[in-house]
C-alpha positions as CSV (number, residue, x, y, z in Angstrom):
1,M,0.0,0.0,0.0
2,R,1.6,3.2,-1.1
3,I,1.6,6.4,0.9
4,N,-0.6,8.9,-0.9
5,K,-0.5,12.7,-0.6
6,F,-2.9,12.8,2.3
7,D,-0.7,10.4,4.3
8,T,2.4,12.5,3.6
9,I,0.8,15.7,4.8
10,Y,-0.7,13.9,7.7
11,F,2.5,12.4,8.9
12,G,4.3,15.7,8.4
13,L,1.7,17.4,10.7
14,I,2.0,14.6,13.3
15,F,5.8,14.9,13.3
16,T,5.7,18.7,13.6
17,G,3.1,18.4,16.4
18,L,5.2,15.9,18.4
19,I,8.2,18.2,18.1
20,A,6.2,21.2,19.2
21,V,4.9,19.4,22.3
22,Y,7.9,17.3,23.3
23,Y,10.9,19.3,22.1
24,K,12.1,20.0,25.7
25,F,12.5,16.3,26.4
26,F,15.4,16.0,24.0
27,S,17.7,17.5,26.7
28,F,16.4,15.2,29.5
29,P,19.1,12.9,30.9
30,M,18.6,9.2,31.5
31,L,16.8,8.2,34.6
32,S,16.0,5.4,37.0
33,D,17.2,1.9,36.0
34,C,19.7,3.4,33.4
35,W,22.3,4.2,36.1
36,E,22.5,0.6,37.2
37,M,22.6,-0.5,33.5
38,F,25.5,1.9,32.7
39,Y,27.4,0.7,35.7
40,S,27.0,-2.9,34.5
41,F,28.3,-1.9,31.0
42,H,31.5,-0.6,32.7
43,H,31.9,-3.8,34.8
44,L,31.3,-6.6,32.3
45,D,34.8,-8.0,33.3
46,L,33.3,-9.1,36.6
47,F,31.1,-11.6,34.8
48,P,32.3,-15.1,34.1
49,G,33.3,-16.5,30.7
50,P,35.5,-15.4,27.8
51,I,33.0,-13.3,25.9
52,K,31.9,-10.7,28.3
53,W,29.5,-8.6,26.2
54,L,27.2,-11.7,25.9
55,H,26.2,-11.0,29.5
56,V,24.4,-7.9,28.3
57,L,21.7,-10.3,27.1
58,N,20.9,-11.2,30.8
59,L,21.4,-7.9,32.6
60,D,18.8,-7.6,35.3
61,A,20.4,-6.6,38.6
62,F,17.1,-6.3,40.5
63,E,15.2,-9.5,39.7
64,K,18.0,-11.5,37.9
65,I,15.3,-13.4,36.1
66,R,13.9,-11.3,33.2
67,Y,14.3,-12.5,29.7
68,Q,14.4,-9.7,27.1
69,P,17.9,-10.2,25.7
70,L,17.7,-7.4,23.1
71,S,16.5,-4.7,25.6
72,H,19.9,-4.0,27.2
73,M,21.8,-4.8,24.0
74,I,20.2,-1.7,22.4
75,Y,21.4,0.5,25.1
76,F,24.8,-1.1,25.2
77,W,25.5,-0.1,21.6
78,I,24.0,3.3,21.9
79,H,26.1,3.9,25.0
80,H,29.2,2.5,23.3
81,L,28.8,4.9,20.4
82,A,27.4,8.0,22.1
83,G,28.6,7.8,25.7
84,A,27.1,10.6,27.8
85,N,25.5,12.3,24.7
86,Y,22.1,11.3,26.0
87,V,20.4,13.4,23.2
88,W,21.0,10.3,21.0
89,F,19.0,8.1,23.3
90,N,16.2,10.6,23.2
91,L,16.4,11.0,19.5
92,I,16.3,7.2,18.8
93,N,13.4,6.9,21.3
94,F,11.5,9.6,19.4
95,I,12.1,8.0,16.0
96,F,10.8,4.7,17.2
97,Y,7.8,6.4,18.7
98,F,7.0,8.2,15.5
99,L,7.6,5.1,13.3
100,N,5.1,3.2,15.4
101,I,2.5,5.8,14.7
102,I,3.0,5.2,11.0
103,L,2.9,1.4,11.5
104,L,-0.3,1.7,13.6
105,Y,-1.9,3.8,10.9
106,R,-1.0,1.3,8.2
107,L,-2.5,-1.5,10.4
108,F,-5.7,0.6,10.8
109,L,-6.1,0.9,7.0
110,L,-5.4,-2.8,6.4
111,I,-8.3,-3.9,8.6
112,S,-10.5,-1.5,6.7
113,V,-10.8,1.4,9.1
114,D,-11.8,4.6,7.3
115,R,-8.8,6.8,6.4
116,I,-10.1,9.9,8.2
117,I,-11.1,7.9,11.3
118,A,-7.7,6.2,11.3
119,A,-5.9,9.6,11.0
120,V,-8.0,11.1,13.9
121,S,-7.5,8.0,16.1
122,C,-3.7,7.9,15.5
123,S,-3.5,11.6,16.2
124,L,-5.2,11.1,19.6
125,F,-2.9,8.1,20.3
126,A,0.2,10.2,19.5
127,F,-0.5,12.8,22.2
128,M,-2.0,10.7,24.9
129,F,-1.0,11.6,28.4
130,S,-1.3,8.1,30.0
131,H,1.7,6.8,28.0
132,C,3.7,10.0,27.6
133,G,6.4,8.8,29.9
134,I,7.5,6.2,27.4
135,L,8.5,9.1,25.1
136,I,9.8,11.5,27.7
137,W,12.1,9.0,29.4
138,A,14.3,7.1,27.0
139,Q,14.8,4.1,29.2
140,H,12.1,2.1,27.4
141,I,13.3,2.1,23.8
142,Y,13.1,-1.7,23.9
143,V,9.3,-1.5,24.4
144,L,8.9,0.8,21.5
145,L,11.1,-1.4,19.3
146,G,9.4,-4.6,20.3
147,F,6.0,-3.0,19.7
148,G,7.1,-1.8,16.3
149,L,8.4,-5.2,15.4
150,F,5.0,-6.8,16.2
151,L,3.1,-4.1,14.3
152,S,5.3,-4.9,11.3
153,G,4.8,-8.6,11.8
154,F,1.0,-8.3,11.9
155,I,1.1,-6.0,8.8
156,L,3.3,-8.6,7.0
157,Y,1.0,-11.4,8.0
158,I,-2.0,-9.6,6.5
159,K,0.1,-9.2,3.4
160,Y,0.9,-12.9,3.4
161,L,-2.8,-13.8,3.7
162,E,-3.3,-11.8,0.5
163,S,-0.3,-12.9,-1.4
164,K,0.7,-16.3,0.0
165,K,4.3,-15.4,-0.5
166,I,6.6,-17.5,1.7
167,P,9.3,-14.7,2.0
168,V,6.7,-12.4,3.5
169,F,5.8,-15.2,5.9
170,I,9.4,-15.6,7.0
171,L,9.8,-11.9,7.6
172,T,6.7,-12.1,9.8
173,S,8.4,-14.8,11.9
174,I,11.5,-12.8,12.3
175,C,9.6,-9.7,13.4
176,F,7.7,-11.7,16.0
177,L,10.8,-13.4,17.3
178,F,12.8,-10.2,17.7
179,G,9.8,-8.5,19.2
180,M,9.5,-11.2,21.9
181,W,13.2,-10.8,22.6
182,C,12.7,-7.1,23.2
183,Y,9.9,-7.3,25.8
184,E,8.6,-10.5,27.4
185,P,5.0,-9.3,28.1
186,F,4.5,-9.7,24.3
187,F,5.1,-13.5,24.7
188,F,1.6,-14.6,23.7
189,W,1.2,-12.1,20.8
190,P,2.3,-14.5,18.0
191,L,-0.7,-16.6,18.9
192,G,-2.9,-13.7,17.7
193,I,-2.4,-14.8,14.1
194,I,-4.8,-17.6,14.7
195,I,-7.6,-15.1,15.4
196,L,-6.3,-12.7,12.7
197,R,-6.6,-15.4,10.1
198,I,-10.3,-16.1,11.1
199,A,-10.9,-12.3,10.9
200,L,-9.3,-11.6,7.5
201,S,-9.0,-14.8,5.5
202,R,-11.6,-14.8,2.8
203,E,-11.7,-18.5,2.2
204,E,-10.7,-21.8,3.7
205,Q,-7.1,-22.4,2.6
206,P,-4.5,-25.2,3.1
207,Y,-2.0,-22.6,4.3
208,K,-3.2,-22.8,8.0
209,I,-0.6,-25.5,8.6
210,Y,2.1,-22.8,8.0
211,D,0.7,-20.8,11.0
212,W,1.3,-23.7,13.3
213,V,4.7,-24.4,11.9
214,L,5.6,-20.8,12.4
215,L,4.3,-20.8,16.0
216,I,6.1,-24.1,16.9
217,L,9.3,-23.0,15.4
218,L,9.0,-19.5,16.9
219,Y,8.6,-20.7,20.5
220,F,11.2,-23.4,20.0
221,L,13.8,-20.8,19.0
222,Y,12.6,-18.5,21.9
223,F,13.1,-21.2,24.5
224,F,16.3,-22.5,23.0
225,F,17.8,-19.0,23.1
226,F,16.5,-18.7,26.7
227,L,18.5,-21.8,27.7
228,F,21.5,-20.4,26.0
229,T,21.4,-17.1,27.9
230,R,20.9,-18.9,31.2
231,M,24.0,-21.1,30.5
232,L,26.2,-17.9,30.5
233,G,26.1,-17.9,34.3
234,T,25.5,-14.1,34.6
235,Y,23.8,-14.6,37.9
236,T,24.3,-17.5,40.3
237,S,20.8,-17.2,41.7
238,T,17.6,-15.3,41.1
239,S,16.0,-12.8,43.4
240,Y,12.7,-14.8,43.3
241,G,12.3,-18.5,43.3
242,L,9.6,-20.6,41.5
243,S,7.5,-20.6,44.6
244,S,7.0,-16.8,44.2
245,F,5.1,-17.5,41.0
246,L,3.1,-20.5,42.2
247,K,0.4,-18.5,44.1
248,P,-3.2,-19.3,43.0
249,D,-4.6,-16.0,44.3
250,F,-2.2,-14.2,41.9
251,I,-4.1,-15.7,38.9
252,I,-7.4,-14.0,40.0
253,I,-5.8,-10.8,41.2
254,S,-3.8,-10.4,38.0
255,A,-7.0,-10.8,36.0
256,I,-8.8,-8.1,38.0
257,S,-5.8,-5.8,37.8
258,S,-5.6,-6.2,34.0
259,L,-9.3,-5.5,33.5
260,F,-9.3,-2.6,35.9
261,N,-6.3,-1.0,34.1
262,I,-8.3,-1.2,30.9
263,I,-11.3,0.6,32.5
264,Y,-9.3,3.1,34.6
265,N,-6.4,4.1,32.4
266,G,-7.6,2.9,29.0
267,F,-11.0,4.7,29.2
268,L,-11.3,7.0,32.2
269,I,-7.8,8.6,32.3
270,N,-7.5,8.8,28.5
271,A,-10.8,10.6,28.4
272,I,-10.2,12.8,31.5
273,P,-6.5,12.8,32.2
274,L,-6.8,15.4,35.0
275,L,-8.1,12.6,37.2
276,A,-4.5,11.2,37.3
277,F,-3.4,14.3,39.2
278,P,-1.7,15.1,41.5
279,L,1.2,13.1,40.1
280,E,3.7,11.4,42.4
281,V,7.3,12.5,41.8
282,T,10.1,10.3,43.3
283,E,12.8,8.6,41.3
284,N,10.2,8.7,38.5
285,I,6.9,10.4,37.8
286,Y,3.8,8.3,38.5
287,M,0.1,8.8,37.9
288,R,-2.0,9.0,41.0
289,G,-5.2,10.9,41.7
290,P,-8.0,10.4,44.3
291,L,-9.7,7.4,42.7
292,L,-6.5,5.4,42.3
293,S,-5.5,6.2,45.9
294,Y,-8.9,4.9,47.0
295,V,-8.6,1.7,45.0
296,Q,-5.1,1.1,46.4
297,G,-6.5,1.4,49.9
298,K,-7.5,-1.4,52.2
299,N,-10.3,-3.0,50.1
300,N,-8.4,-2.4,46.9
301,I,-9.0,-5.7,45.1
302,L,-12.8,-5.8,45.8
303,V,-13.2,-2.2,44.8
304,A,-11.2,-2.8,41.6
305,A,-13.4,-5.8,40.8
306,L,-16.6,-3.9,41.2
307,I,-15.3,-1.1,39.0
308,V,-14.4,-3.7,36.3
309,V,-17.8,-5.4,36.3
310,I,-20.1,-2.5,35.6
311,P,-18.4,-1.0,32.5
312,M,-17.9,-4.5,31.1
313,V,-21.6,-5.3,31.3
314,I,-22.5,-1.9,29.7
315,F,-20.0,-2.4,26.9
316,F,-21.2,-5.9,25.9
317,K,-24.8,-4.9,26.2
318,S,-24.3,-1.9,24.0
319,F,-22.0,-3.2,21.3
320,L,-21.9,-7.0,21.2
321,R,-25.1,-7.4,19.1
322,M,-23.9,-4.9,16.5
323,I,-20.4,-6.4,16.3
324,I,-21.6,-10.0,16.0
325,S,-23.8,-9.0,13.1
326,R,-20.5,-8.0,11.4
327,G,-18.5,-11.1,11.9
328,R,-15.2,-9.7,10.5
329,D,-15.2,-6.8,13.0
330,F,-16.1,-9.1,15.9
331,W,-13.0,-11.3,15.2
332,V,-10.7,-8.2,14.6
333,I,-11.8,-6.8,18.0
334,T,-11.3,-10.2,19.6
335,F,-7.7,-10.2,18.1
336,L,-7.0,-6.8,19.5
337,A,-8.5,-7.6,22.9
338,F,-6.4,-10.8,23.1
339,L,-3.2,-8.6,22.6
340,I,-4.3,-6.1,25.3
341,I,-5.3,-8.7,27.9
342,T,-2.3,-11.0,27.5
343,E,0.2,-8.2,27.7
344,L,-1.4,-6.7,30.8
345,Y,-1.9,-10.0,32.4
346,I,1.8,-10.9,32.2
347,I,2.7,-7.5,33.6
348,S,0.2,-7.7,36.4
349,F,1.1,-11.2,37.4
350,C,4.9,-10.5,37.5
351,R,4.5,-7.1,39.2
352,L,2.5,-8.7,42.0
353,I,5.7,-10.5,43.0
354,T,7.9,-7.4,43.1
355,N,5.4,-4.5,43.7
356,P,2.2,-3.9,45.6
357,F,-1.2,-4.2,44.0
358,G,-2.0,-1.3,41.7
359,Y,1.6,-0.5,40.7
360,I,0.8,-1.0,37.0
361,F,-2.0,1.6,37.2
362,T,0.6,4.3,38.0
363,E,3.2,3.5,35.3
364,F,3.0,5.4,32.0
365,R,4.9,2.7,30.0
366,Y,2.3,0.0,30.7
367,Q,-0.4,1.9,29.0
368,Y,1.3,2.3,25.7
369,A,0.4,-0.9,23.8
370,Q,-3.0,-1.0,25.5
371,N,-3.8,2.5,24.3
372,A,-2.9,1.7,20.7
373,F,-5.2,-1.3,20.4
374,L,-8.0,0.3,22.4
375,I,-7.9,3.2,20.0
376,L,-8.2,0.7,17.1
377,I,-11.2,-1.0,18.7
378,F,-12.8,2.4,19.3
379,S,-12.2,3.3,15.6
380,I,-13.9,0.1,14.4
381,I,-16.9,0.7,16.7
382,I,-17.1,4.5,15.8
383,G,-16.7,3.7,12.1
384,N,-19.8,1.4,12.3
385,F,-21.7,3.8,14.6
386,C,-21.1,6.8,12.3
387,K,-22.4,5.0,9.3
388,L,-25.6,4.6,11.2
389,K,-25.6,8.0,12.9
390,K,-24.0,10.4,10.5
391,K,-25.2,13.5,12.4
392,L,-23.1,12.5,15.3
393,R,-19.8,12.8,13.4
394,K,-19.4,16.5,14.3
395,N,-20.2,15.9,18.0
396,L,-17.8,13.0,18.2
397,L,-15.1,15.1,16.5
398,F,-15.6,17.9,18.9
399,A,-15.4,15.5,21.9
400,L,-12.1,14.0,20.5
401,I,-10.6,17.5,20.0
402,L,-11.5,18.3,23.6
403,I,-10.0,15.0,24.9
404,A,-6.8,15.6,22.8
405,S,-6.5,19.1,24.2
406,L,-6.8,17.8,27.8
407,N,-4.2,15.1,27.1
408,I,-1.7,17.6,25.6
409,L,-2.3,19.9,28.5
410,C,-1.4,17.1,30.9
411,V,1.6,16.0,28.8
412,N,2.9,19.6,29.1
413,R,2.5,19.4,32.9
414,V,4.7,16.3,33.0
415,I,7.3,17.9,30.7
416,E,7.3,21.0,32.9
417,I,8.0,18.8,36.0
418,G,10.8,17.1,34.3
419,N,12.3,20.3,32.9
420,S,12.1,22.0,36.3
421,D,13.4,19.1,38.4
422,L,16.2,18.2,36.0
423,A,17.4,21.8,35.3
424,D,20.3,21.7,37.9
425,F,21.1,18.1,37.1
426,K,21.5,18.9,33.4
427,Q,23.7,21.9,34.3
428,L,25.9,19.6,36.5
429,V,26.4,17.1,33.7
430,L,27.1,19.9,31.3
431,N,29.7,21.4,33.6
432,I,31.4,17.9,33.8
433,K,31.3,17.6,30.0
434,N,32.8,21.1,29.6
435,G,35.5,20.2,32.1
436,I,36.5,17.2,30.1
437,N,36.3,18.9,26.7
438,N,38.3,21.9,27.9
439,G,41.0,19.7,29.3
440,N,40.5,20.7,32.9
441,I,39.6,17.2,33.9
442,T,42.4,14.8,32.9
443,E,44.1,11.6,34.0
444,N,46.3,13.7,36.3
445,R,43.5,16.1,37.4
446,K,40.6,13.8,38.2
447,L,37.1,14.6,39.4
448,Y,35.5,13.2,42.5
449,I,31.7,13.2,42.9
450,D,30.4,13.0,46.4
451,R,27.0,11.1,46.4
452,K,25.8,13.7,48.9
453,I,25.5,16.0,45.9
454,F,22.2,14.3,45.2
455,D,20.8,15.6,48.5
456,Y,20.7,19.0,46.9
457,L,19.0,17.8,43.8
458,P,15.3,16.7,43.3
459,S,14.5,13.1,43.6
460,L,14.2,12.6,39.8
461,C,17.9,13.1,39.5
462,W,19.1,10.0,41.3
463,N,17.4,6.6,42.0
464,I,18.4,6.2,45.6
465,E,17.1,2.6,45.8
466,M,18.8,1.4,42.7
467,G,22.0,3.4,43.3
468,D,22.6,2.2,46.8
469,Q,21.9,-1.4,46.0
470,F,23.6,-2.0,42.7
471,I,26.2,0.8,42.1
472,K,29.0,-0.2,44.4
473,N,31.1,2.9,43.8
474,G,30.8,6.1,41.9
475,S,27.7,7.6,40.4
476,L,27.6,9.9,37.3
477,E,30.8,8.7,35.7
478,W,29.2,5.5,34.5
479,M,27.1,7.4,32.0
480,F,30.3,8.4,30.2
481,S,32.4,6.3,27.9
482,R,35.1,4.0,29.3
483,K,37.8,6.5,28.4
484,E,36.0,9.4,30.0
485,A,35.1,7.4,33.1
486,S,38.8,6.9,33.8
487,L,39.0,10.7,34.5
488,F,36.9,10.2,37.7
489,T,38.2,8.9,41.0
490,H,36.3,7.4,43.9
491,D,38.9,8.6,46.5
492,I,38.6,12.3,47.3
493,E,42.3,12.4,48.2
494,D,43.2,11.6,44.6
495,A,40.9,14.3,43.2
496,V,41.8,17.8,41.9
497,W,38.2,18.7,41.2
498,I,35.0,18.3,43.1
499,I,31.4,19.5,42.5
500,S,30.1,22.6,44.3
501,K,27.0,21.9,46.3
502,N,25.9,25.5,45.7
503,D,26.0,25.9,41.9
504,F,27.2,22.5,40.7
505,N,30.2,24.0,39.1
506,L,33.7,22.4,39.2
507,I,35.8,23.7,42.1
508,K,39.2,22.8,43.4
509,N,39.3,20.0,46.0
510,N,40.9,22.2,48.6
511,S,38.2,24.8,48.3
512,V,36.3,25.7,51.5
513,E,32.6,25.9,50.6
514,N,29.9,27.6,52.7
515,I,26.9,25.6,51.6
516,K,23.8,27.9,51.3
517,R,21.7,25.7,49.1
518,P,19.0,23.8,51.1
519,V,18.8,20.0,51.0
520,I,15.9,18.8,48.8
521,A,13.9,16.1,50.6
522,A,10.6,15.9,48.6
523,G,9.9,12.5,47.1
524,K,12.9,10.8,48.7
525,D,11.3,9.3,51.9
526,E,9.6,6.5,49.9
527,Q,12.9,5.6,48.2
528,Y,14.6,5.3,51.6
529,L,11.7,3.2,52.9
530,N,12.0,0.8,49.9
531,L,15.8,0.6,50.4
532,G,15.1,-0.2,54.1
533,Y,12.9,-3.1,53.1
534,V,15.7,-4.5,50.9
535,F,18.3,-4.3,53.6
536,N,15.9,-5.7,56.2
537,N,15.1,-8.7,53.9
538,K,18.8,-9.3,53.5
539,G,19.3,-9.3,57.3
540,D,21.4,-6.1,57.3
541,Y,19.5,-4.5,60.1
542,K,22.0,-1.7,60.7
543,K,21.6,-0.4,57.1
544,A,17.8,-1.0,57.3
545,E,17.6,1.1,60.4
546,E,19.7,3.8,58.8
547,M,17.3,4.0,55.8
548,F,14.1,4.0,57.9
549,T,15.7,6.8,60.1
550,K,16.5,8.8,56.9
551,A,12.9,8.4,55.8
552,L,11.7,9.8,59.1
553,A,14.1,12.7,58.9
554,I,12.5,13.7,55.6
555,N,8.9,12.9,56.7
556,P,8.5,12.9,60.5
557,R,4.9,11.7,60.0
558,S,5.8,8.6,58.1
559,F,3.6,5.8,59.5
560,K,5.5,3.2,57.4
561,A,8.8,4.3,58.8
562,Y,7.7,3.9,62.5
563,M,6.1,0.6,61.7
564,N,9.2,-0.8,60.1
565,L,11.4,0.5,62.9
566,G,9.0,-1.0,65.4
567,H,9.3,-4.5,63.8
568,L,13.1,-4.0,63.3
569,Y,13.7,-3.2,67.0
570,N,11.5,-6.0,68.1
571,W,13.5,-8.6,66.1
572,Q,16.7,-7.2,67.6
573,G,15.3,-7.4,71.1
574,R,15.3,-3.6,71.5
575,I,11.8,-3.8,73.1
576,Y,11.5,-0.4,74.6
577,E,12.5,1.3,71.3
578,S,10.1,-0.9,69.5
579,E,7.3,0.0,72.0
580,K,8.0,3.7,71.4
581,A,7.9,3.3,67.6
582,F,4.6,1.5,67.6
583,Q,3.1,4.1,70.0
584,L,4.1,6.9,67.6
585,A,2.6,4.9,64.7
586,I,-0.7,4.6,66.6
587,K,-0.8,8.4,67.1
588,L,-0.5,8.8,63.3
589,K,-3.0,6.1,62.4
590,P,-5.2,5.2,65.4
591,H,-7.3,2.8,63.3
592,D,-4.5,0.6,62.0
593,D,-4.6,-2.9,63.4
594,G,-0.9,-3.6,62.6
595,A,0.4,-0.9,65.0
596,Y,-1.8,-2.2,67.9
597,R,-0.6,-5.8,67.2
598,G,3.0,-4.7,67.2
599,L,2.6,-2.9,70.5
600,G,0.8,-5.9,71.9
601,V,3.7,-8.1,71.0
602,C,6.1,-5.7,72.8
603,Y,4.0,-5.8,75.9
604,T,3.9,-9.6,75.7
605,K,7.7,-9.7,75.7
606,Q,7.8,-7.3,78.7
607,E,5.2,-9.6,80.5
608,K,2.7,-6.7,80.7
609,W,-0.1,-9.1,80.2
610,V,-3.1,-6.8,80.7
611,E,-1.7,-4.1,78.4
612,A,-0.7,-6.8,75.8
613,E,-4.2,-8.3,75.8
614,N,-5.9,-4.9,75.5
615,M,-3.7,-3.9,72.5
616,L,-4.2,-7.3,70.7
617,K,-8.0,-7.2,71.3
618,M,-8.1,-3.7,69.9
619,A,-6.2,-4.9,66.8
620,L,-8.7,-7.8,66.5
621,K,-11.6,-5.4,66.8
622,L,-10.1,-3.4,63.9
623,N,-9.4,-6.5,61.8
624,P,-11.3,-9.6,63.0
625,K,-10.1,-11.7,60.0
626,S,-6.3,-11.5,60.7
627,S,-4.7,-14.8,61.5
628,D,-1.6,-12.9,62.7
629,I,-3.5,-11.3,65.5
630,Y,-5.0,-14.6,66.6
631,N,-1.4,-16.0,66.6
632,S,-0.2,-13.2,68.8
633,L,-3.1,-13.7,71.2
634,G,-2.3,-17.4,71.2
635,H,1.4,-16.7,72.1
636,L,0.2,-14.3,74.8
637,Y,-2.1,-16.9,76.5
638,R,0.6,-19.6,76.2
639,A,3.1,-17.4,77.9
640,Q,0.6,-16.9,80.8
641,G,-0.1,-20.7,80.9
642,R,-3.7,-20.1,79.7
643,L,-3.4,-23.2,77.4
644,E,-7.1,-23.7,76.6
645,E,-7.5,-20.1,75.4
646,C,-4.2,-20.5,73.6
647,E,-5.5,-23.5,71.6
648,V,-8.7,-21.6,70.8
649,M,-6.7,-18.7,69.3
650,F,-4.6,-20.9,67.1
651,H,-7.7,-22.8,65.9
652,K,-9.2,-19.5,64.9
653,A,-6.0,-18.5,63.1
654,L,-6.2,-21.8,61.2
655,K,-9.8,-21.4,60.4
656,I,-8.9,-18.1,58.6
657,E,-5.7,-19.5,57.1
658,P,-5.6,-23.3,57.1
659,K,-1.9,-23.5,56.0
660,N,-0.6,-21.1,58.6
661,N,2.7,-22.8,59.6
662,E,3.1,-20.7,62.7
663,A,-0.3,-21.6,64.1
664,I,0.1,-25.3,63.2
665,R,3.5,-25.5,65.0
666,A,2.4,-23.5,68.0
667,L,-0.8,-25.5,68.4
668,K,1.2,-28.8,68.5
669,E,3.5,-27.3,71.1
670,C,0.6,-26.0,73.1
671,R,-1.1,-29.4,73.2
672,I,2.2,-31.1,74.3
673,E,2.4,-28.6,77.2
674,D,-1.2,-29.3,78.0
675,T,-0.7,-33.0,78.3
676,Q,2.4,-32.6,80.4
677,K,0.5,-30.6,83.1
């Protein structure tokens, strides 16, 4: 299908519009996970085996389990060629984003969407707020590339259905395979050709066998290469074992999460993006808003399920009859829905292991593929609807213009936050580059960067959690080339240059600086809390305490910090400090059962029986379905020799949670003690 004059003008306008809206992002430096990634690129020699660069296929310092071998390889070569010139990362990211709009438009036309409707829909997609982060931050190039490869694959497959040319079929296979290697949530997408054939094939053909050959060969190569990458020995163990994935409740929760994301972000936020505000700015920018905060509250899963059911019923009641009457459209929409749901389901399921429920609702990048296919479904429905109700075309167009304007307004707000928060950081990096280019920073006149410099920069400028865990030494030097990185030192005694904490210029190491710039704490308390959880799970209680204390210094009303310190002190036997922490937590949230339970456990260890029982009963009143509270009451009664009451409590715990190991073990011990009386 050739690009006609309309298409040329249209793509020119889209390109110009994207530049006009997003031009400021070209100067944005890399964020978040990229620092750990750049550090790994500089330390490939630490990995086993003779061919070090192969380990780039496995890089995943956090989970040590992901399989998207092309994702880091893209960055490895860009970094190798461009070094700290992060404009190249942003430019490549922008090019892939724009090319995907072209591919999406071609796909629209191939499934017989009206050219005008396709153009309007793709224009709306191009400027959507809910996935703008995937363009603003260039650390997700692999998602854009993988998505583009699959769009190309589906377009080629449609061409194959028309032409029956085997070379086109082979190209389809290659696009699918490389798309899967870019981003593992696209794992099930090749199966979509089975539905696509039903939707678009005009007659029964013997070529169906080729589809199955393609799929079998595709997944064989995918798994074969998976085994190859695991044999490299990049990591000796993973952060999560198989048992982390074998949780039946995750199956249901992931389904609810996926469908809720479609309703909430796919429809509500895309139509009224202002509902995602105020945004949360920490090491990244996240969507929030009052409704999402409510859903992520105590009864989150139930609320999300209820929100999912009502719109689904309305949708099927309104459109199913019309769509079924047009069989082709029904199967195309089924194909698109399959792509949306399978991608979101994989993301939801895996993120439940590493993040709390609702995390995917806050992330811009998880909305990108969903938005593309929801727009296509919407176009098909509107196309049919407009044929029946031509008078509504103007009203629909007005509504879409209003929605697009709101989305662009919200995109600009995100860009403003990035531009403002990264201004000093960009100047800092520019000063370092100028120092290198001007010959001030050399092998004999090295630069030392104190990590405390990030205390004076907004939270977007440095990922505290990733940095402290995975970057053993140094900081900004790893974004530079290997040659330029040698101009930095990690020992201040060897440095001629340091960075001023006032204006972020280079100053001599022997300079005495009167720091007037205030420390910037906003958005950093959650990062310290997350880092505290990590150290706590590793058994490094000293570092965990340090992180929780830092979080409290930033936010003295942090309930989570007091709760975690309370548990930490309790495990260490520092009962009086634990008691104080839980008391302060209760003052902040007097209706939280966890704080009362924690205080009750402290009183139990101090043999303050009455106070302990009062606190635990208060906790039980607030949360009568907690097996943990019944366990704590059981331990309290056992310590007092009240064995009958003790057994009752553990029985109640097991009634709520039949496989509660603590209750099972304690109940056996309690019975043994009872028989020995």
